[in-house]
N, C-alpha and C positions, 0 to 999 in steps of 0.2 A: 544182556540181562537174563534171558531165559537160561543160558548156560550157567550163569552164576547161581541162580536159584536152584538149579539141579545139583549144584555142589553144596549149597548151604542147607537145603532141605534134609538130605540124609544125615548131616551133622546134628541138626536139632532133633530129628526123628530118633536117632540113636540115643541121644540124651534122654528123651522122653521114655523110650522103650526100656532104658536101663532101670527105670523105676516101675515097670509094668507089673512086676511081681509083688509090689507093695500095695496094700489096700488103699484105694483112693477114697476121698470124701464122698464122691458120687460121680456118675458119668465117667468122664475120662480125666478127672482131676487126679493129680498124683501127690502123695505125701512126700515131702522132701526134708522134713526136719531131721537134722543130723547128717544130711547129704550135701546141703548147701549152707554157706556161712550166714551169720546174722546180718541184719541190715546195717550197713556201714558206708558212709559217703560224706564228702564235703563238696558241695556244688553250689552254683549260683542260681538265684531265683530273681524274679522281677523286682524292680525298685532298689537294685543294688544290694540285695540281701544275700548273705551266705548261710545256707542251711546245712545241717547235718542230721544224722539219724536221731539225735537227741531231741530235735524239734518235733518229732512224731512219736515220741515215747508216750504210751498210753492209747495210741490209735492203732487200729487195724489198717495196714498199708497194702494197697494193690499197686504194684509197680510194673511198668513195661517200658521197653525201649523202642524208639521210633524217631520220626522227624516231621516237622511241621508241613513240609511240602510233599509228604508221602501221598501218592494218588489213590491208594486203596486200603492197605492193611490198617494203617493208623487211624484214619477217620472211622473206619468200621469198628475197630476196637474201642475207640473213645465213645462212639455212639452206644455200643454194647454196655460199657461200664457206666455210662450215664443212666441207662435203663436199670442196671443193677442198683444204683443208688436210689432210684425211684421205688423199686421193689422193697428196699430195706426200710423205707419210711423213716421213723424216728431213729432207728439204729444207724442211719447214714451219717449222723453227726459225729460218730466215733470212727468213721472210715475216711481215709484219704487216698486219692489216686495220685500217684507220682508218675509223670511222663518224662522220661530221661531221653534227651536228644542224642542221637549218634551222628548228628550233623552240626557240630558246634560252630563251624564257620558261618553258616547262614542263620542258624537259630540263636539269636540273641535272647537273653532272658525275657525281655519284654515282648518280643515277637512270639516266643513260645507260650507265655502266659496268656496272651490274647487268643492264641489258637485253642488252648485247652478250655479257656473261659467260655468259648462258643459252645462247648459241650456240657460242662458241669462246673458248678461253683466250688465243688470239693476237690477239684483237680489242681495240681501244682506242676508247672513246667520247670524242669531243672536242666541245666547245662554246665559246661565247664571247659577246661582246656582239653585239647586232643588227648593228652596224657591221662588226665583224670577220667575221661569217658572210656578210654581204652582199658584202664585199670579196673573200673567198675564193671565193664562188660565182661572182662576176663574173670572177675570174681564170681559172676553168675552165669558163666559159660554162654554168653550171648555172642553170636557171630554177626559181623556186619562188614561192609566194604563200601568205600566211597569210590565211584567210578571217575574216570577222567572227564574233564569238562568237554562239552560239545561245542565246536566252533571256537570263536574268539571270546565268548563270554565265560569268565572264570566261575560264575555262579550257576551256570547251566550244566548241571550234572545230576546223575541219579545215585541213589543209595540203596543197597540191598541189605536186609537185616533179617535175622531169625525172629520168630514170633513166640508169644507166650506171656502170660500174666503171672507175676510172682506175688504170693500172699505172705505177709508177715504179721505176726500177732502183736499184741500191745507191748510185749517186751523185746520186739525186734527179731524174734526167731523166724527163720524161713519155714513155712508150713506147707504150702501147696504151690504147685505149678500147673497152670491151666492152659490148654491150647486155645487159640482164638476161635476155634470152632465150637467151644463149649456153650451150652445154653445159658441164657440170662438167669434162669431160675437156679441152676446148679451153682453158678458163681455167687448169686445172692445168698443161697443157703450156706455156702462155705464161709462167706464173710460174716454172716449172722452168727454162725457157730463160734467164730473167733471173738466177736464182740461180746457174746454172752459168757464166754470163758473169762473175759476181763471183768465182767460184772459179778461173776460167781465168786 
């Protein structure tokens, strides 16, 4: 796993640094409008629902990729985004967190929704077929890898994935990419800026 992270980290770092010359919103947020495509997907949510980007038209979307049994990055990021929603106050009603699983074999829609509900009621867990997840990850340059199972249990395996939270405005345009090390206040300020653009 350590070796794999040494491989994945430079890939994501190179992607982030490629936008270093572009003025960010604040801190280490990077403006990505025009560099990454608009929000577009067809994925499965809890309750047998199929959701697309059109279901979030008019909302500011904070999207990131992970998996429910992630031991460190994902729960930390979800807790951070939950704090962002608290800081946003009334503006939070116009913001949605989308947690896209890169582990569709174990993360059923209902399992995934139960996981994100433990952090924030504005969060929606999304999954799909392996092909759908791979296509969406490729669309937003997300690197991930599912390791081989340990022992005889086919469900006992680890998943490595790159980090980052993608911000989309109310029209679905990709606007910011934030590292998971960014502060809650900077993330909240960026989200509030997009919400107020919508109101303006």
